[in-house]
C-alpha positions as CSV (number, residue, x, y, z in Angstrom):
1,X,0.2,0.0,0.0
2,X,1.2,3.5,-0.5
3,X,-0.8,5.5,2.5
4,X,0.8,9.0,3.2
5,X,3.6,8.3,-0.2
6,X,2.8,11.9,-2.0
7,X,6.3,11.7,-3.8
8,X,6.7,10.1,-7.0
9,X,10.2,8.1,-6.7
10,X,10.7,7.7,-10.6
11,X,11.7,3.9,-10.3
12,X,14.9,5.7,-9.0
13,X,16.9,6.0,-5.4
14,X,17.3,9.0,-3.6
15,X,20.7,9.9,-5.0
16,X,19.6,9.7,-9.0
17,X,16.3,11.1,-7.9
18,X,17.9,14.3,-7.0
19,X,20.4,14.3,-9.7
20,X,17.7,13.3,-12.6
21,X,15.6,16.6,-11.4
22,X,19.2,18.6,-10.9
23,X,19.4,17.9,-14.9
24,X,16.0,18.9,-15.8
25,X,16.1,21.5,-14.1
26,X,19.3,23.6,-15.5
27,X,18.0,22.8,-19.1
28,X,14.9,23.8,-18.5
29,X,16.1,27.3,-17.3
30,X,18.6,27.5,-20.3
31,X,16.4,26.1,-23.1
32,X,12.9,27.3,-21.4
33,X,11.2,24.3,-22.7
34,X,11.8,21.0,-22.4
35,X,9.8,17.4,-23.8
36,X,9.8,14.4,-21.0
37,X,7.9,12.0,-19.7
38,X,4.4,13.4,-17.4
39,X,5.2,12.2,-14.2
40,X,9.1,13.5,-15.0
41,X,7.6,16.7,-15.8
42,X,5.1,16.9,-12.9
43,X,7.8,16.3,-10.5
44,X,10.3,18.7,-12.0
45,X,7.6,21.0,-11.5
46,X,7.3,20.6,-7.5
47,X,10.8,20.8,-7.7
48,X,11.7,24.1,-9.7
49,X,8.6,26.4,-8.9
50,X,10.4,27.0,-5.3
51,X,14.0,27.5,-6.8
52,X,12.7,30.6,-9.0
53,X,9.9,31.7,-6.0
54,X,13.8,32.2,-4.3
55,X,15.0,34.9,-7.4
56,X,12.0,37.4,-6.0
57,X,13.2,38.1,-2.4
58,X,16.3,40.3,-3.0
59,X,15.4,42.9,-0.2
60,X,19.3,43.5,0.6
61,X,22.5,42.0,-0.3
62,X,22.9,39.6,2.3
63,X,19.4,37.9,0.9
64,X,21.0,37.6,-2.3
65,X,24.1,36.2,-1.8
66,X,21.9,33.5,0.6
67,X,19.4,33.0,-2.1
68,X,22.0,32.3,-4.7
69,X,23.8,29.8,-2.7
70,X,20.5,28.0,-1.7
71,X,19.4,27.6,-5.5
72,X,22.8,27.3,-6.7
73,X,22.9,23.9,-3.7
74,X,19.7,23.2,-5.4
75,X,20.9,23.0,-8.6
76,X,24.4,22.6,-8.6
77,X,25.1,24.2,-12.1
78,X,26.6,28.0,-12.3
79,X,25.8,28.6,-15.8
80,X,21.9,27.7,-14.9
81,X,21.9,29.6,-11.6
82,X,23.1,32.9,-13.2
83,X,20.5,32.6,-16.5
84,X,17.9,32.2,-13.2
85,X,18.5,35.5,-11.9
86,X,19.2,37.7,-14.0
87,X,17.0,36.2,-17.3
88,X,14.1,34.7,-15.9
89,X,13.8,36.6,-12.7
90,X,13.2,39.7,-14.4
91,X,10.7,38.3,-16.2
92,X,8.3,36.4,-13.4
93,X,8.6,38.9,-11.1
94,X,5.0,40.4,-11.4
95,X,3.7,36.7,-11.0
96,X,2.6,35.3,-7.7
97,X,3.4,31.7,-8.7
98,X,2.7,29.1,-11.3
99,X,5.4,29.6,-13.3
100,X,5.7,26.7,-15.3
101,X,3.2,24.9,-17.4
102,X,2.7,21.4,-18.4
103,X,1.5,20.7,-22.1
104,X,0.4,16.9,-22.7
105,X,2.0,15.4,-26.1
106,X,0.5,12.2,-26.6
107,X,2.2,8.5,-25.8
108,X,5.7,7.7,-27.1
109,X,5.9,5.0,-29.4
110,X,9.0,2.8,-28.0
111,X,7.4,2.3,-24.4
112,X,4.2,3.4,-24.5
113,X,5.1,6.4,-21.7
114,X,3.3,9.6,-22.0
115,X,5.0,12.3,-23.1
116,X,4.8,16.1,-22.0
117,X,6.8,19.4,-22.8
118,X,7.1,21.4,-19.6
119,X,7.9,25.3,-19.8
120,X,8.3,28.6,-18.6
121,X,4.6,30.7,-18.7
122,X,6.4,33.7,-19.2
123,X,8.7,32.7,-22.0
124,X,6.2,31.5,-24.4
125,X,4.9,33.8,-27.4
126,X,2.4,32.3,-28.3
127,X,0.5,31.8,-24.9
128,X,1.5,35.0,-23.6
129,X,1.5,38.9,-23.8
130,X,1.9,39.2,-27.9
131,X,-0.8,37.1,-28.1
132,X,-3.3,40.2,-26.5
133,X,-1.0,43.2,-28.0
134,X,-2.1,42.0,-31.6
135,X,-6.0,41.7,-30.2
136,X,-6.1,44.4,-29.1
137,X,-4.4,46.3,-32.6
138,X,-7.4,44.0,-34.3
139,X,-9.8,45.8,-32.1
140,X,-8.6,49.3,-32.5
141,X,-8.9,48.9,-36.3
142,X,-12.4,47.3,-36.3
143,X,-13.9,50.4,-34.1
144,X,-11.8,52.3,-36.7
145,X,-13.8,50.8,-39.3
146,X,-17.4,50.8,-37.9
147,X,-16.6,54.8,-37.6
148,X,-15.5,55.1,-40.9
149,X,-18.8,53.3,-42.5
150,X,-21.5,55.0,-39.9
151,X,-19.9,58.8,-40.7
152,X,-21.3,58.0,-44.4
153,X,-24.5,56.9,-43.1
154,X,-25.4,59.8,-41.1
155,X,-24.6,62.3,-43.8
156,X,-26.7,60.2,-46.5
157,X,-29.8,60.3,-43.8
158,X,-30.2,63.8,-44.1
159,X,-31.2,63.6,-48.4
160,X,-33.9,61.2,-47.7
161,X,-35.5,63.0,-44.8
162,X,-35.4,66.1,-47.5
163,X,-36.4,64.0,-50.4
164,X,-39.8,62.4,-47.8
165,X,-40.5,67.0,-47.3
166,X,-40.5,67.4,-51.0
167,X,-43.3,64.2,-51.6
168,X,-45.0,65.6,-49.1
169,X,-45.2,69.3,-50.2
170,X,-45.9,67.6,-53.9
171,X,-48.5,65.3,-52.9
172,X,-51.6,67.3,-54.9
173,X,-49.2,67.1,-58.3
174,X,-48.6,63.3,-57.6
175,X,-52.1,62.8,-57.3
176,X,-53.4,64.4,-60.4
177,X,-50.0,62.4,-62.4
178,X,-51.7,58.9,-61.0
179,X,-55.9,60.2,-62.0
180,X,-54.1,60.8,-66.1
181,X,-52.2,57.6,-65.8
182,X,-55.2,55.6,-64.4
183,X,-57.7,57.3,-66.8
184,X,-56.7,55.9,-70.0
185,X,-55.5,52.5,-68.6
186,X,-59.4,52.0,-67.5
187,X,-60.6,52.9,-70.8
188,X,-58.3,50.2,-72.4
189,X,-59.4,47.7,-69.9
190,X,-63.2,48.6,-70.9
191,X,-62.3,48.5,-74.6
192,X,-60.6,45.3,-74.3
193,X,-63.4,43.7,-72.5
194,X,-66.1,44.9,-75.6
195,X,-64.1,42.8,-77.7
196,X,-63.9,40.0,-75.8
197,X,-67.8,39.8,-75.5
198,X,-67.8,40.3,-79.5
199,X,-65.3,37.3,-80.4
200,X,-67.2,35.4,-77.9
201,X,-69.9,33.0,-79.4
202,X,-73.7,33.7,-78.9
203,X,-75.2,30.5,-76.2
């Protein structure tokens, strides 16, 4: 039974497991995203996020040096520590937590293991701030087009109102024209009715 066993041992002893997580964390800091199995990605997230949080607690010079030493003790990689404090720390300064994202990639062909990509959230341009900027720009252009389309509509409404008023003023003349048109039409229909009656055979 596994009651209370919250640590995924990943099929390794402690020394091997710590070395694995150190290497994965260093590669994630340097390359900003890596592809591994889902179990390793979840274990790596719990390992690296407290280390990233330590880069934000820099109140004094002593605390900066202390945090550097703690992170180096966990990673044991000078290049990764420097990258973490100089490149990653300014990016995640305003984020309260959740520095990594895990995306499932399906099943691996060889051993049927579930693959996943783990990445630093603030270094992704697809889901990051660049999308919001493009959406805002597109909204601005759409609003501008709506205003541009609406302007001629307001100017075109005025002639319609004027034409309606002119039609109301010229109503008697229009009635005379209608009578002049309908009278010949009525005479023509009467003539055609008489012609049909004459051609119809007597019963």
